[in-house]
PDB file with one MODEL, atoms N, CA, C and O in Angstrom:
MODEL        1
ATOM      1  N   UNK A   1       0.820  -0.826  -0.124  1.00  0.00           N
ATOM      2  CA  UNK A   1      -0.151  -0.590   0.156  1.00  0.00           C
ATOM      3  C   UNK A   1       0.521   1.451  -0.003  1.00  0.00           C
ATOM      4  O   UNK A   1      -0.075   2.520  -0.139  1.00  0.00           O
ATOM      5  N   UNK A   2       2.217   0.996   0.135  1.00  0.00           N
ATOM      6  CA  UNK A   2       3.012   2.446  -0.119  1.00  0.00           C
ATOM      7  C   UNK A   2       2.926   2.800  -1.181  1.00  0.00           C
ATOM      8  O   UNK A   2       3.334   3.962  -1.175  1.00  0.00           O
ATOM      9  N   UNK A   3       2.545   2.437  -2.466  1.00  0.00           N
ATOM     10  CA  UNK A   3       2.779   3.007  -3.445  1.00  0.00           C
ATOM     11  C   UNK A   3       1.347   3.555  -4.016  1.00  0.00           C
ATOM     12  O   UNK A   3       1.153   3.282  -5.201  1.00  0.00           O
ATOM     13  N   UNK A   4       0.468   4.180  -3.450  1.00  0.00           N
ATOM     14  CA  UNK A   4      -1.028   4.653  -3.494  1.00  0.00           C
ATOM     15  C   UNK A   4      -0.803   5.580  -3.409  1.00  0.00           C
ATOM     16  O   UNK A   4      -0.179   6.005  -2.436  1.00  0.00           O
ATOM     17  N   UNK A   5      -1.240   6.384  -4.469  1.00  0.00           N
ATOM     18  CA  UNK A   5      -1.504   7.956  -4.066  1.00  0.00           C
ATOM     19  C   UNK A   5      -3.006   8.073  -4.566  1.00  0.00           C
ATOM     20  O   UNK A   5      -3.652   7.332  -5.306  1.00  0.00           O
ATOM     21  N   UNK A   6      -3.320   9.155  -3.967  1.00  0.00           N
ATOM     22  CA  UNK A   6      -4.698   9.328  -3.938  1.00  0.00           C
ATOM     23  C   UNK A   6      -4.989  10.085  -4.917  1.00  0.00           C
ATOM     24  O   UNK A   6      -4.299  10.982  -5.403  1.00  0.00           O
ATOM     25  N   UNK A   7      -6.262   9.649  -5.291  1.00  0.00           N
ATOM     26  CA  UNK A   7      -6.895  10.755  -7.000  1.00  0.00           C
ATOM     27  C   UNK A   7      -6.102   9.976  -8.334  1.00  0.00           C
ATOM     28  O   UNK A   7      -6.300  10.344  -9.492  1.00  0.00           O
ATOM     29  N   UNK A   8      -4.832   8.422  -7.839  1.00  0.00           N
ATOM     30  CA  UNK A   8      -4.538   8.253  -8.676  1.00  0.00           C
ATOM     31  C   UNK A   8      -5.985   7.329  -9.816  1.00  0.00           C
ATOM     32  O   UNK A   8      -6.142   7.785 -10.949  1.00  0.00           O
ATOM     33  N   UNK A   9      -6.355   6.830  -9.631  1.00  0.00           N
ATOM     34  CA  UNK A   9      -7.124   5.860  -9.859  1.00  0.00           C
ATOM     35  C   UNK A   9      -7.715   6.212 -11.541  1.00  0.00           C
ATOM     36  O   UNK A   9      -7.823   7.330 -12.045  1.00  0.00           O
ATOM     37  N   UNK A  10      -8.108   4.580 -12.317  1.00  0.00           N
ATOM     38  CA  UNK A  10      -8.791   5.551 -13.745  1.00  0.00           C
ATOM     39  C   UNK A  10     -10.180   5.225 -13.417  1.00  0.00           C
ATOM     40  O   UNK A  10     -10.542   4.049 -13.390  1.00  0.00           O
ATOM     41  N   UNK A  11     -10.981   6.192 -13.165  1.00  0.00           N
ATOM     42  CA  UNK A  11     -12.489   5.693 -12.865  1.00  0.00           C
ATOM     43  C   UNK A  11     -13.744   6.006 -13.805  1.00  0.00           C
ATOM     44  O   UNK A  11     -14.856   6.406 -13.462  1.00  0.00           O
ATOM     45  N   UNK A  12     -13.163   5.654 -15.345  1.00  0.00           N
ATOM     46  CA  UNK A  12     -14.225   5.824 -16.401  1.00  0.00           C
ATOM     47  C   UNK A  12     -15.019   5.361 -16.473  1.00  0.00           C
ATOM     48  O   UNK A  12     -16.100   5.644 -16.991  1.00  0.00           O
ATOM     49  N   UNK A  13     -14.399   3.921 -15.589  1.00  0.00           N
ATOM     50  CA  UNK A  13     -16.176   2.752 -16.152  1.00  0.00           C
ATOM     51  C   UNK A  13     -16.960   3.096 -14.566  1.00  0.00           C
ATOM     52  O   UNK A  13     -17.983   2.530 -14.180  1.00  0.00           O
ATOM     53  N   UNK A  14     -16.358   3.931 -13.958  1.00  0.00           N
ATOM     54  CA  UNK A  14     -17.207   3.865 -12.370  1.00  0.00           C
ATOM     55  C   UNK A  14     -18.342   4.878 -12.633  1.00  0.00           C
ATOM     56  O   UNK A  14     -19.544   4.762 -12.393  1.00  0.00           O
ATOM     57  N   UNK A  15     -17.632   5.941 -13.208  1.00  0.00           N
ATOM     58  CA  UNK A  15     -18.737   7.088 -14.165  1.00  0.00           C
ATOM     59  C   UNK A  15     -19.580   6.981 -14.517  1.00  0.00           C
ATOM     60  O   UNK A  15     -20.613   7.396 -13.991  1.00  0.00           O
ATOM     61  N   UNK A  16     -19.446   5.981 -16.244  1.00  0.00           N
ATOM     62  CA  UNK A  16     -19.884   5.604 -16.745  1.00  0.00           C
ATOM     63  C   UNK A  16     -21.329   4.871 -16.048  1.00  0.00           C
ATOM     64  O   UNK A  16     -22.503   5.239 -16.094  1.00  0.00           O
ATOM     65  N   UNK A  17     -20.766   3.840 -15.483  1.00  0.00           N
ATOM     66  CA  UNK A  17     -22.018   2.703 -14.401  1.00  0.00           C
ATOM     67  C   UNK A  17     -22.973   4.007 -14.027  1.00  0.00           C
ATOM     68  O   UNK A  17     -24.183   4.002 -14.254  1.00  0.00           O
ATOM     69  N   UNK A  18     -22.277   5.117 -13.429  1.00  0.00           N
ATOM     70  CA  UNK A  18     -23.245   6.103 -12.125  1.00  0.00           C
ATOM     71  C   UNK A  18     -24.070   6.332 -12.825  1.00  0.00           C
ATOM     72  O   UNK A  18     -25.184   6.084 -12.364  1.00  0.00           O
ATOM     73  N   UNK A  19     -24.019   7.070 -14.676  1.00  0.00           N
ATOM     74  CA  UNK A  19     -24.269   7.888 -15.077  1.00  0.00           C
ATOM     75  C   UNK A  19     -25.490   6.919 -15.602  1.00  0.00           C
ATOM     76  O   UNK A  19     -26.672   7.015 -15.269  1.00  0.00           O
ATOM     77  N   UNK A  20     -24.881   5.914 -16.549  1.00  0.00           N
ATOM     78  CA  UNK A  20     -26.029   4.706 -16.114  1.00  0.00           C
ATOM     79  C   UNK A  20     -27.637   4.355 -15.871  1.00  0.00           C
ATOM     80  O   UNK A  20     -28.675   4.141 -16.497  1.00  0.00           O
ATOM     81  N   UNK A  21     -26.989   4.470 -14.210  1.00  0.00           N
ATOM     82  CA  UNK A  21     -27.634   4.150 -13.311  1.00  0.00           C
ATOM     83  C   UNK A  21     -28.447   5.404 -13.115  1.00  0.00           C
ATOM     84  O   UNK A  21     -29.555   5.198 -12.619  1.00  0.00           O
ATOM     85  N   UNK A  22     -28.146   6.670 -13.393  1.00  0.00           N
ATOM     86  CA  UNK A  22     -29.262   7.661 -13.190  1.00  0.00           C
ATOM     87  C   UNK A  22     -29.543   8.301 -14.322  1.00  0.00           C
ATOM     88  O   UNK A  22     -30.013   9.423 -14.138  1.00  0.00           O
ATOM     89  N   UNK A  23     -29.396   7.921 -15.602  1.00  0.00           N
ATOM     90  CA  UNK A  23     -30.239   7.628 -16.315  1.00  0.00           C
ATOM     91  C   UNK A  23     -31.761   6.374 -16.678  1.00  0.00           C
ATOM     92  O   UNK A  23     -32.791   6.620 -17.305  1.00  0.00           O
ATOM     93  N   UNK A  24     -31.325   5.030 -15.981  1.00  0.00           N
ATOM     94  CA  UNK A  24     -32.325   4.156 -16.138  1.00  0.00           C
ATOM     95  C   UNK A  24     -33.231   4.787 -14.595  1.00  0.00           C
ATOM     96  O   UNK A  24     -34.356   4.337 -14.376  1.00  0.00           O
ATOM     97  N   UNK A  25     -32.669   5.725 -13.722  1.00  0.00           N
ATOM     98  CA  UNK A  25     -34.039   5.650 -12.366  1.00  0.00           C
ATOM     99  C   UNK A  25     -35.085   8.056 -12.963  1.00  0.00           C
ATOM    100  O   UNK A  25     -36.062   8.715 -12.608  1.00  0.00           O
ATOM    101  N   UNK A  26     -33.923   8.204 -13.921  1.00  0.00           N
ATOM    102  CA  UNK A  26     -34.531   9.220 -14.355  1.00  0.00           C
ATOM    103  C   UNK A  26     -35.649   8.617 -15.702  1.00  0.00           C
ATOM    104  O   UNK A  26     -36.572   9.303 -16.141  1.00  0.00           O
ATOM    105  N   UNK A  27     -35.318   7.245 -16.184  1.00  0.00           N
ATOM    106  CA  UNK A  27     -36.760   6.925 -16.948  1.00  0.00           C
ATOM    107  C   UNK A  27     -37.833   6.385 -16.201  1.00  0.00           C
ATOM    108  O   UNK A  27     -39.000   6.736 -16.031  1.00  0.00           O
ATOM    109  N   UNK A  28     -37.380   5.767 -15.937  1.00  0.00           N
ATOM    110  CA  UNK A  28     -37.691   4.587 -14.676  1.00  0.00           C
ATOM    111  C   UNK A  28     -38.785   5.913 -14.217  1.00  0.00           C
ATOM    112  O   UNK A  28     -39.919   5.464 -14.384  1.00  0.00           O
ATOM    113  N   UNK A  29     -38.822   6.543 -13.995  1.00  0.00           N
ATOM    114  CA  UNK A  29     -39.559   8.283 -12.716  1.00  0.00           C
ATOM    115  C   UNK A  29     -41.118   8.445 -13.154  1.00  0.00           C
ATOM    116  O   UNK A  29     -42.268   8.400 -12.716  1.00  0.00           O
ATOM    117  N   UNK A  30     -39.844   8.806 -15.087  1.00  0.00           N
ATOM    118  CA  UNK A  30     -40.738   9.630 -16.157  1.00  0.00           C
ATOM    119  C   UNK A  30     -42.126   8.766 -16.260  1.00  0.00           C
ATOM    120  O   UNK A  30     -43.328   8.988 -16.116  1.00  0.00           O
ATOM    121  N   UNK A  31     -41.024   7.313 -16.692  1.00  0.00           N
ATOM    122  CA  UNK A  31     -42.651   6.089 -16.725  1.00  0.00           C
ATOM    123  C   UNK A  31     -43.637   6.588 -15.755  1.00  0.00           C
ATOM    124  O   UNK A  31     -44.689   7.132 -16.094  1.00  0.00           O
ATOM    125  N   UNK A  32     -43.261   6.384 -14.509  1.00  0.00           N
ATOM    126  CA  UNK A  32     -43.889   6.014 -13.334  1.00  0.00           C
ATOM    127  C   UNK A  32     -45.351   7.091 -13.068  1.00  0.00           C
ATOM    128  O   UNK A  32     -46.510   6.977 -12.670  1.00  0.00           O
ATOM    129  N   UNK A  33     -44.482   8.087 -13.543  1.00  0.00           N
ATOM    130  CA  UNK A  33     -45.406   9.765 -13.009  1.00  0.00           C
ATOM    131  C   UNK A  33     -46.486   9.577 -14.636  1.00  0.00           C
ATOM    132  O   UNK A  33     -47.654   9.962 -14.693  1.00  0.00           O
ATOM    133  N   UNK A  34     -45.796   8.968 -15.705  1.00  0.00           N
ATOM    134  CA  UNK A  34     -46.709   8.956 -16.670  1.00  0.00           C
ATOM    135  C   UNK A  34     -48.065   8.102 -17.176  1.00  0.00           C
ATOM    136  O   UNK A  34     -49.083   8.294 -17.840  1.00  0.00           O
ATOM    137  N   UNK A  35     -47.336   6.926 -16.348  1.00  0.00           N
ATOM    138  CA  UNK A  35     -48.488   5.520 -15.914  1.00  0.00           C
ATOM    139  C   UNK A  35     -49.537   6.029 -15.049  1.00  0.00           C
ATOM    140  O   UNK A  35     -50.730   6.070 -15.351  1.00  0.00           O
ATOM    141  N   UNK A  36     -48.960   6.459 -13.823  1.00  0.00           N
ATOM    142  CA  UNK A  36     -50.271   6.715 -12.963  1.00  0.00           C
ATOM    143  C   UNK A  36     -51.232   8.422 -13.930  1.00  0.00           C
ATOM    144  O   UNK A  36     -52.439   8.626 -14.058  1.00  0.00           O
ATOM    145  N   UNK A  37     -50.555   8.911 -14.197  1.00  0.00           N
ATOM    146  CA  UNK A  37     -51.290   9.973 -15.219  1.00  0.00           C
ATOM    147  C   UNK A  37     -52.974   9.399 -16.319  1.00  0.00           C
ATOM    148  O   UNK A  37     -54.176   9.521 -16.553  1.00  0.00           O
ATOM    149  N   UNK A  38     -52.041   8.935 -16.520  1.00  0.00           N
ATOM    150  CA  UNK A  38     -53.204   7.887 -17.512  1.00  0.00           C
ATOM    151  C   UNK A  38     -54.084   6.549 -16.770  1.00  0.00           C
ATOM    152  O   UNK A  38     -55.007   5.871 -17.222  1.00  0.00           O
ATOM    153  N   UNK A  39     -53.536   6.510 -15.752  1.00  0.00           N
ATOM    154  CA  UNK A  39     -54.693   5.846 -14.767  1.00  0.00           C
ATOM    155  C   UNK A  39     -55.101   7.487 -14.132  1.00  0.00           C
ATOM    156  O   UNK A  39     -56.129   7.052 -13.614  1.00  0.00           O
ATOM    157  N   UNK A  40     -55.121   8.427 -13.897  1.00  0.00           N
ATOM    158  CA  UNK A  40     -55.689   8.874 -12.448  1.00  0.00           C
ATOM    159  C   UNK A  40     -56.898   9.089 -13.922  1.00  0.00           C
ATOM    160  O   UNK A  40     -58.065   8.801 -13.655  1.00  0.00           O
ATOM    161  N   UNK A  41     -56.571   9.624 -15.541  1.00  0.00           N
ATOM    162  CA  UNK A  41     -57.019  10.053 -16.962  1.00  0.00           C
ATOM    163  C   UNK A  41     -58.531   8.581 -16.934  1.00  0.00           C
ATOM    164  O   UNK A  41     -59.761   8.599 -16.882  1.00  0.00           O
ATOM    165  N   UNK A  42     -57.902   7.964 -16.976  1.00  0.00           N
ATOM    166  CA  UNK A  42     -58.671   6.703 -17.080  1.00  0.00           C
ATOM    167  C   UNK A  42     -60.334   6.631 -16.074  1.00  0.00           C
ATOM    168  O   UNK A  42     -61.502   6.278 -16.236  1.00  0.00           O
ATOM    169  N   UNK A  43     -59.642   7.093 -15.255  1.00  0.00           N
ATOM    170  CA  UNK A  43     -60.957   6.548 -13.612  1.00  0.00           C
ATOM    171  C   UNK A  43     -61.355   8.304 -13.937  1.00  0.00           C
ATOM    172  O   UNK A  43     -61.797   8.842 -12.921  1.00  0.00           O
ATOM    173  N   UNK A  44     -61.284   9.060 -14.918  1.00  0.00           N
ATOM    174  CA  UNK A  44     -62.013  10.160 -14.471  1.00  0.00           C
ATOM    175  C   UNK A  44     -63.275   9.826 -15.364  1.00  0.00           C
ATOM    176  O   UNK A  44     -64.267  10.555 -15.329  1.00  0.00           O
TER     177      UNK A  44
ENDMDL
END
């Protein structure tokens, strides 16, 4: 562990994974809201 330098690790893969996760959560939330709106309008 003596060779470790903070901030020197390549984190591109982690950043891509996190961006994909955020995109998935965003689309999931949008889809949920759309489904709820459709359900509300169909019961009106």
